[in-house]
N, C-alpha and C positions, 0 to 999 in steps of 0.2 A: 742464470741470471744475466740480464742484458748488461752490457758494458757502459761505463761512463762516456758521455758524449765527448767528441774530439775537441770541442770548443772550450774545454776547461781552462786553458791558459788565458784565453780572451776574457772569460767570465771572472777569473780571479783578478784581473786588472781593472775591470769595469764594475764588478759587483752586481751586475744586472743580467737578465735573460737566462737565469739558471734553468737547466734541464737536467735533472739528476739521472733518470733512466730513460732509455729510448726503446720502445715507445711508452712504457708504463710510467706515465707522469701522474702526480696526485690528482690532476683534474679529470683523468679518464677513469681510473679505477683506484680509489683511495684504499680500499681493503688490500688489494694486490700490492700496492705501493708499500703499505705498512708491513706486510708480510716480507717483502723484499728487504726493506731496511733493517728489520729485526733479525734477519738471517745473516747479516753481515757480522763478522767476528769483532768482538771488542778488543781494542789494542791494550797491551800491557803498558805500564808507565815507561818501560825501557824501549818498547817498539815505538810508542808515541814520540819520545824524545828523539830517537834516531831519525824518524821521518821528518820531524819538525826541523832538525838540523840540516837534513838534506835539501829541504826547500828553502830554508832561511839563508844558507851559505852557498848552495849550488844551484838554486832556482830549479829544482827537480820538480816538474809539474806532476809527474806520476806519484811522488811522495805527497804532494798536496791533495791529489785526488784520493788517495788512501785515507788521509786525515779527515777529509770531508765526509767520505762515505761511512767511516766508522762512527761518526757523530750524528748521522741523520736521524737515528732513533731518538736522540736527545731533542732534536727540533720537533719531532712528532710529539714527544712528551710535553714540551712547553706549549705547543699549539693547543693541546687538549685543555690546558688551564685557562685558555681564553675562549672556550666554546660558548660561554654565556653571553657573548656579544651578538649572537645571531648572524655571524659572518661565515662564509664557506670555509670549512676546515682545510680543504686543499689549498685555498688562497693563503691562509695563515701559514701553512707549512712552506709554501713556496717563498713567501716573504722571509720566513725564518731561515730558509736555506741560503737566501742572499746574505743575511747577516752572518751566517756561519762561514761562508766563503770570504767575506770581508775580514772576519776574525782570523781565519787561517792565513790570509795574506799579510796580516800585521802581527802575527804571533812571534814572539821572541823566545826561543827555547832556553835562553840563558837566564830568564827571570826567575825560574824555579817554581812555576805553578803549572797545573794541568791545563790543557787546552780548554776543557769544558768550563773551567772557572773563568777563563778569559773570554770565551765565546758567548757566554750567557748574556752579557750586556749588549753585545752586537745583535744577537738573535732577538732579544726582547725589543731593542730599539727599532728594528725593522717591523716587527709585529705591531708595536705601538703606533708607528707612523701609518701603517695600513688601517688599523682600527680607527684612528682619528680621522682619516681621509674618507672612510666609507660608512661609519656608524650612523651618521646623519647627512642629509643633503647639504646642509649648511655646517661648516666645520665647527665643532663644539669647543675646541681648545686651540689657541694659537701660541700663547707664551709658554715658556718652560714651566712656570708655576701652575698655569691652568692645566697643562698636560699631567703633571704630577698629581694635582688635585683631582682630576678626572678619574684616574686609576685608583687612587686611595678611596674616593667615594664609592666607586663601583664595588670594591672589596668590602666596604662597610655596609653597603646595601644588602649584602647577603645575610647580615645579622640584625639590621635595624630597619625601621620604617623611616619617617622623616627625622632628621637629627634634631635633638633638642638644643637649647641654648648652650648648655655646658659642653655637649659633644661637639657642636660647631666651633665653639671657642677653643677647645682643646686641639681639634684638627687644624684650625687656623694657626695656632701657636706652633704646632709641630712643623707646618709647612712654611711658616714665615709670611703668611698673608693675612688680610683682614677678614674677620668673620663674615662681613658682607659679601666678600668674593666667594666664600664657601656656600652661602645661601643662593647666590646667583648661579653657581655651577649646579647645585642641587636642583634648582628650577629648570635649568637647561636639560639636565638628564631626565627629568620627569616628563618633559615635553615629547612630542612625536611629530614626524613629518606629515604634512597634509597638502594635498594639491590645491593651488590657488583657485582654480576654476573647477566647477562641478563636472562630473562625467557627462558625456554627450547624451547618454541614455537615461540619465537620472530624471525622476519626476519632480515636481515642484516641492513636494513634502520633504525631499532630501536635499535638493539643490540649494535651498536657502541657507544651509549650514556651511557651505563653502565660503572661504575668506573673501572671495570676489564680491559677495553679496553684502557683507557688513563691515569690511575694513574701509575706513575713510581715507581718501587721498588728500593729504594735507596740502599738497602743492597745487591743488586745483580748486577754483572758486567759480561755481557755475554763473553767479550773478555778474562777476567781473568779466568772465569770458563772453557772456551774452552782450554786455555793455560794450566791450571792445569791438565785437563783430558788428554791432549796429553803428557804432561811431565810424568804423572803417567804411562801411557801406555808404553812410551819409556823406562822408568826406570825398569818396571816389565819385559819387553822383554829382556833388557840387563842383568838383574839379573838372569833370567832363563838360558840365554846363558852362563853366567859366571859359574853358578852352574854345567852345563853339562860338563865343562872342568875339574872338580875336580874328584878325584877318588871316588869310591862308598862309602867308609867309611867316607871321609870328607863331602860328600853330606849328608849322613845320619846324621852326627853329627850336621850340620848346620840346617837341616830341623827339627830334634828333639829338638834342643835348641831354634830356633827362629821362625820357620814357621809353627809348629804344634800347634793346639789348646790345646792339652794336652802336655805341654813342659816337657822334661826330664831334670834331674839334671846331673851334672858331674859324680856323683857316680853311677847313673843309667846306664850311657853309659860306665863307667869304668867296671861295672859288666858284661855288654853285650859283651864287646870286650876283657875282661880279662886283662886289663891294669890299671894303677893308675889313679886317678882323675886328677892329675897334667898333665899326658900325654894327656888326653882328652882335657884339657885346652889348651895345646900347639898345638894340632891338630886343634882345633877350631880357635885359633889365626892365625895359618898359612893359613888356608882356607880363613879366612876373608881378610887377606892381599892379597891373590891371586885374590879374587873376586874384591877387590878395584882396583887393578892394571889393571885387565881386563876391568872394566867399565870405567876407566879413559883413557884408551888407544884410 
């Protein structure tokens, strides 16, 4: 059997990037991986306690490695219970292994419980997080109550169709949520992912079913958009016509002050025309008044 990777100490501190065997990881050959973990000897309570103390008190990484390896079969067992979610079994095992390593890192041998009883919560937590992240494109549950409700409803769906009112009320009472929340979650779970746009090679008989063809954009109003575009065009045309009626100096002042990307100051134009800044301000004001009068006529 291949040995545990040398990065075990780093992984125990971070709880990430677990590689149990090298190179037989769950992603490459799941059957071989299961055979490997099932061939690892189960620890007796006395052996487990001794190894846990060695890691807890002496930071013996090799003891932690042995604890993790002896419990890999339990992670595989838990991963099988989540096979109904349609997610890769190898990924579930990998996430569960992360939870197992976190549990070993935090396990206190003086509490008086077996490691497996302590680790099951950490293993399930990592698997649950992975399922919620990947079961749908849009995350189906965000709050703690929604997460609990999601997994409880999934287990109920193995026995039931749609929940009736009594079942929904009972489940809502058990979880401390409103029955309306139970119904909403049930509806989310019954939905499925759909691409917004139709596939490029779809014909018209199929393409019209994609959401892009029938979902209304509430933020868009075609009539208002057209009206605004026409108003802007008329306004721009009127402005250019009004500008052409001004003398060249007034046109240059307005363009330099308002229509240019690199706008000029009053003092810049005063130096250009050899007058005071106040005079430029007066010419600008007069030109603006003429444009306003022309556009309102």
